[in-house]
C-alpha positions, -999 to 999 in steps of 0.1 A, spaced: -2 0 0 29 25 3 38 24 -31 2 31 -42 2 57 -11 36 76 -32 18 73 -65 27 105 -84 -1 118 -115 7 103 -148 8 118 -180 -2 93 -204 -30 81 -182 -40 124 -182 -43 124 -144 -57 155 -128 -62 138 -92 -96 155 -75 -87 171 -38 -109 201 -28 -132 183 -4 -159 212 -9 -163 208 -49 -162 165 -41 -194 172 -21 -213 197 -43 -203 168 -70 -225 139 -47 -249 165 -40 -258 168 -78 -247 128 -84 -278 117 -53 -271 80 -48 -288 62 -33 -290 28 -15 -315 7 -42 -289 22 -72 -264 9 -90 -235 36 -99 -202 29 -119 -172 50 -113 -146 52 -138 -113 64 -134 -117 63 -95 -79 73 -90 -75 72 -53 -110 74 -47 -117 108 -36 -151 107 -51 -160 64 -47 -157 75 -6 -186 90 -7 -207 66 -33 -194 33 -13 -215 47 13 -246 62 -2 -250 37 -34 -262 2 -37 -243 -16 -58 -207 4 -67 -183 -8 -93 -155 12 -106 -130 10 -136 -94 16 -131 -70 12 -156 -38 19 -138 -29 -6 -120 -8 13 -92 -34 23 -83 -58 -8 -78 -39 -20 -42 -53 16 -27 -87 7 -38 -87 -24 -24 -73 -21 7 -97 15 14 -130 -2 -5 -127 -40 0 -146 -40 31 -178 -24 16 -194 -60 -3 -211 -34 -26 -182 -31 -42 -161 -39 -69 -126 -31 -89 -131 -40 -127 -87 -34 -131 -96 -24 -173 -96 -2 -197 -134 19 -199 -132 21 -241 -128 -11 -240 -152 -25 -209 -187 -41 -221 -202 -22 -192 -236 -48 -203 -217 -70 -179 -223 -48 -150 -262 -54 -150 -281 -79 -126 -311 -77 -143 -327 -67 -176 -344 -40 -167 -317 -23 -145 -300 12 -157 -267 25 -144 -260 58 -134 -224 63 -142 -201 84 -126 -162 97 -134 -132 126 -135 -124 117 -167 -89 121 -182 -92 152 -212 -71 126 -236 -98 104 -240 -132 121 -231 -146 126 -263 -145 87 -277 -151 71 -235 -185 92 -242 -190 83 -281 -187 44 -262 -210 48 -237 -240 69 -255 -236 30 -281 -247 14 -244 -269 43 -234 -306 19 -235 -286 7 -200 -277 42 -184 -303 63 -156 -279 92 -160 -243 103 -162 -224 129 -146 -190 134 -155 -159 157 -151 -146 171 -182 -128 202 -198 -147 230 -202 -143 232 -236 -156 200 -243 -183 204 -215 -194 238 -233 -193 218 -268 -218 192 -254 -245 213 -242 -241 242 -268 -272 252 -282 -282 264 -319 -261 294 -329 -236 295 -307 -198 292 -314 -196 255 -296 -221 242 -310 -214 212 -337 -206 176 -346 -203 168 -308 -229 188 -298 -262 166 -325 -244 133 -317 -247 139 -281 -280 155 -277 -299 136 -302 -294 106 -274 -293 130 -241 -306 157 -222 -271 176 -218 -267 203 -188 -235 220 -173 -240 220 -144 -209 241 -127 -172 250 -128 -145 240 -112 -112 252 -110 -81 241 -113 -69 244 -85 -93 218 -76 -68 191 -90 -36 177 -81 -16 184 -102 -38 214 -111 -45 209 -153 -34 239 -175 -75 246 -179 -107 246 -161 -134 218 -159 -166 212 -156 -195 188 -140 -219 175 -167 -251 155 -169 -264 137 -198 -297 122 -194 -308 95 -219 -340 111 -235 -354 76 -231 -368 84 -196 -382 120 -207 -392 115 -244 -386 101 -281 -383 137 -305 -366 140 -322 -369 107 -335 -349 98 -367 -379 77 -390 -354 65 -422 -318 69 -411 -296 60 -382 -273 78 -358 -241 67 -380 -264 88 -406 -273 116 -385 -236 116 -369 -221 116 -414 -252 144 -422 -235 166 -391 -194 158 -402 -202 166 -440 -227 200 -426 -196 212 -405 -170 203 -427 -171 243 -438 -186 264 -411 -188 297 -427 -202 281 -456 -244 277 -459 -257 240 -468 -266 242 -501 -226 242 -504 -214 213 -476 -239 191 -489 -238 198 -520 -223 163 -533 -256 142 -512 -285 166 -512 -295 185 -532 -312 224 -532 -342 212 -535 -339 181 -509 -329 203 -487 -359 222 -488 -383 194 -489 -373 196 -451 -386 232 -447 -350 239 -440 -335 267 -464 -302 258 -479 -291 295 -474 -287 289 -441 -254 277 -418 -253 246 -399 -247 263 -362 -284 279 -373 -300 241 -380 -319 226 -342 -311 187 -335 -345 178 -352 -335 199 -380 -305 176 -383 -331 147 -380 -350 156 -410 -322 162 -433 -303 128 -420 -340 112 -433 -339 128 -465 -305 113 -473 -316 78 -467 -343 81 -485 -329 100 -512 -296 75 -513 -314 47 -514 -339 60 -545 -303 64 -563 -290 32 -554 -327 16 -564 -317 36 -599 -285 23 -601 
């Protein structure tokens, strides 16, 4: 355990250990873990959040990539019967194996390393049906992109792909001094709630989330150009107008529902062109 206590943050794991107790307690208040809930903490580090989660959750699984931290976590929390450590890479982890029943939903929590935060969120969104909600500490700039509204500079591909599946809310900003070592940027807490829990709109009728991601990528390929220019290889101006969207608009002005309409239109047009070949 002595080596674990002396453990220093590693750049290759993107480690910044949270130590500010006021910030920790504020995060826990927002999460509000309960005894009838199954929580999963990604990247527990030295256990700053874990210490609070394990006392309130009905079941707590933690996923830690740094094997040198496992002995520390085991020493601190293995006395709790409802606590379990998984020495694994969260990017490759199968979260479905944690479920105890077909109806159970996981509550995900984590201070995510900046270098994997975006790919990890997309990995988790693939299993969004298994999730009750997610509370993550991320780089403030990433959270602003996740939660951005149409018309803002931060609004883009990430906003659309995440907000199609989840309601995204920035809860509060966390300064660098709350961590050891302090990062060079501000962090923020984001809450992601799958839309299946409160509504299912907007819904793709023809396309998939992969199609939506493709349309968003094409639409934002050159932010300063219009939809007519950015989508001309896949949708005509007439097809864009058929969605009640002006082809002269820029992509950052479109709502999630409008991107859904464009995606369905693209899938129909693509199918029609292939059937005509």
